[in-house]
C-alpha positions as CSV (number, residue, x, y, z in Angstrom):
1,A,-8.9,51.1,143.6
2,S,-7.3,48.6,141.3
3,P,-6.0,45.3,142.6
4,P,-2.3,45.1,143.2
5,P,-0.2,43.6,140.4
6,A,0.2,39.9,140.4
7,A,3.4,38.6,141.9
8,P,5.8,37.1,139.3
9,P,5.9,33.3,139.3
10,P,8.7,31.8,141.4
11,A,12.0,31.3,139.5
12,P,12.6,27.7,138.5
13,P,15.4,25.9,140.4
14,A,18.9,26.3,138.9
15,P,20.2,23.3,136.9
16,A,21.8,20.7,139.1
17,R,24.9,19.0,137.7
18,Y,26.8,16.0,139.1
19,D,30.2,14.6,138.0
20,F,30.6,11.0,139.1
21,G,34.2,9.9,139.8
22,T,36.8,9.3,142.4
23,G,38.0,11.6,145.2
24,S,41.2,12.3,143.4
25,S,40.0,12.7,139.8
26,P,39.2,16.1,138.3
27,V,35.7,17.6,138.5
28,E,34.1,19.2,135.5
29,A,33.6,23.0,136.0
30,G,30.1,23.8,137.2
31,Y,29.5,20.2,138.5
32,A,29.3,18.8,142.0
33,A,31.7,15.9,142.7
34,V,30.1,12.5,143.5
35,T,32.2,9.6,144.6
36,A,31.1,6.1,145.6
37,A,31.2,7.3,149.2
38,T,28.8,10.3,148.6
39,G,25.9,9.0,150.6
40,Y,22.6,10.8,150.6
41,T,22.0,13.3,153.5
42,A,19.2,15.8,153.8
43,A,21.8,18.5,154.5
44,R,23.6,17.8,151.2
45,G,20.4,17.2,149.3
46,Y,21.9,14.5,147.0
47,G,23.8,11.2,147.1
48,W,23.7,7.5,146.8
49,A,21.0,6.0,149.0
50,A,21.1,2.3,148.1
51,G,23.4,-0.2,146.5
52,A,27.0,-1.3,146.4
53,V,28.7,1.6,144.5
54,H,32.3,1.6,143.3
55,Q,34.4,4.1,141.4
56,A,37.1,4.2,138.8
57,D,39.2,6.8,136.8
58,R,40.5,5.7,133.4
59,G,43.0,8.6,133.3
60,T,42.1,9.6,129.8
61,G,39.3,11.8,128.4
62,T,37.8,15.0,129.8
63,A,37.1,15.7,133.5
64,L,33.6,14.6,132.9
65,T,34.2,11.4,130.8
66,R,37.4,9.9,132.3
67,D,35.9,8.7,135.6
68,F,32.7,7.2,136.8
69,N,30.7,5.4,139.5
70,F,29.5,1.9,138.8
71,T,27.0,-0.4,140.5
72,P,25.0,-3.6,139.8
73,D,21.9,-1.9,141.4
74,G,22.2,1.6,142.9
75,T,19.8,4.4,143.7
76,F,20.9,8.1,143.6
77,L,18.6,10.8,145.1
78,V,18.5,14.6,144.5
79,D,16.2,16.9,146.5
80,L,14.2,19.1,144.0
81,P,11.1,21.1,144.2
82,S,8.2,19.2,142.7
83,G,7.8,19.9,139.0
84,A,8.8,18.9,135.5
85,Y,12.4,18.4,134.6
86,T,14.7,17.3,131.9
87,V,17.2,14.7,133.1
88,T,20.3,13.9,131.1
89,L,22.5,10.9,132.0
90,T,26.0,10.4,130.6
91,L,26.7,6.6,130.6
92,G,29.4,4.3,129.4
93,D,33.2,3.9,129.8
94,L,36.2,5.1,127.8
95,G,38.0,2.0,129.0
96,P,38.0,-1.5,127.5
97,Y,34.7,-2.6,128.9
98,H,31.2,-2.6,127.3
99,H,28.1,-2.2,129.5
100,D,25.0,-3.8,128.1
101,Q,21.5,-3.9,129.3
102,V,21.7,-1.1,131.8
103,G,18.2,-0.3,133.2
104,V,17.5,3.4,133.8
105,F,14.7,3.9,136.3
106,L,13.4,7.4,137.1
107,E,10.8,8.0,139.8
108,G,10.4,4.2,140.1
109,A,9.5,3.6,136.5
110,Q,11.9,2.1,133.8
111,A,12.7,4.9,131.4
112,D,15.2,3.1,129.2
113,T,17.6,0.2,128.7
114,V,21.0,1.5,127.5
115,S,24.0,-0.5,126.1
116,T,27.4,1.0,125.3
117,A,30.3,-0.5,123.5
118,A,33.9,-0.6,125.0
119,G,35.3,3.0,124.8
120,Q,31.8,4.5,124.2
121,V,30.1,7.2,126.2
122,V,26.5,8.3,125.4
123,A,24.2,10.9,126.7
124,R,20.5,10.1,127.1
125,T,17.8,12.7,128.0
126,Y,14.4,12.0,129.6
127,P,11.5,14.1,130.7
128,V,10.7,13.5,134.4
129,D,7.9,14.7,136.7
130,V,8.9,15.0,140.3
131,A,5.9,14.9,142.7
132,D,7.5,14.2,146.1
133,G,10.3,16.8,146.3
134,Q,13.0,14.2,145.4
135,L,14.3,12.8,142.1
136,T,15.0,9.1,142.4
137,L,17.4,7.6,139.8
138,T,18.1,3.9,139.9
139,L,20.7,2.2,137.7
140,R,20.4,-1.5,137.5
141,D,22.2,-4.3,135.5
142,L,19.4,-6.1,133.7
143,G,21.4,-9.2,132.9
144,G,23.9,-8.2,130.3
145,T,27.4,-9.8,130.1
146,D,28.9,-7.0,132.2
147,P,27.4,-6.9,135.7
148,N,27.5,-3.2,136.2
149,A,25.7,0.0,135.3
150,V,28.1,3.0,134.9
151,I,27.3,6.7,135.3
152,L,29.6,9.6,134.5
153,A,27.3,12.6,134.8
154,L,23.8,13.6,135.7
155,D,22.3,16.9,134.6
156,I,18.9,18.1,135.8
157,A,17.2,21.2,134.4
158,P,13.7,22.6,134.8
159,A,11.6,21.6,131.7
160,G,10.8,24.3,129.3
């Protein structure tokens, strides 16, 4: 008798998308809303786990770009199966403030330093290997003239 056919590999996790803003600002379609008060819980599987986090809504721009969370040093967690991912962060501020020397740390290692001009929003994409079942994102002001790191959106997709 021939051996049974091999089982197909498990499906990769669906992309996870988070829109950072306020409780009253619009949320981009297909994204989960995150406010400064969205603390991490195991039941939710994502949220802010550390740092003083604040929020603002500029009232202009798209649902994704008009509002944000900001922190001098904050850590956001997302429960994910261990594996390789592509992480895209949308950073900056459509308002009158620039945000310079923002440290982006993924899984405890510094991945980038990002600076944005007043009125500028940028997207930066990074490969990340998650080994412990949880993506750890830390945003930290590294001493620029503005004391805060600003995040508008987080998109996580399986690599490949």
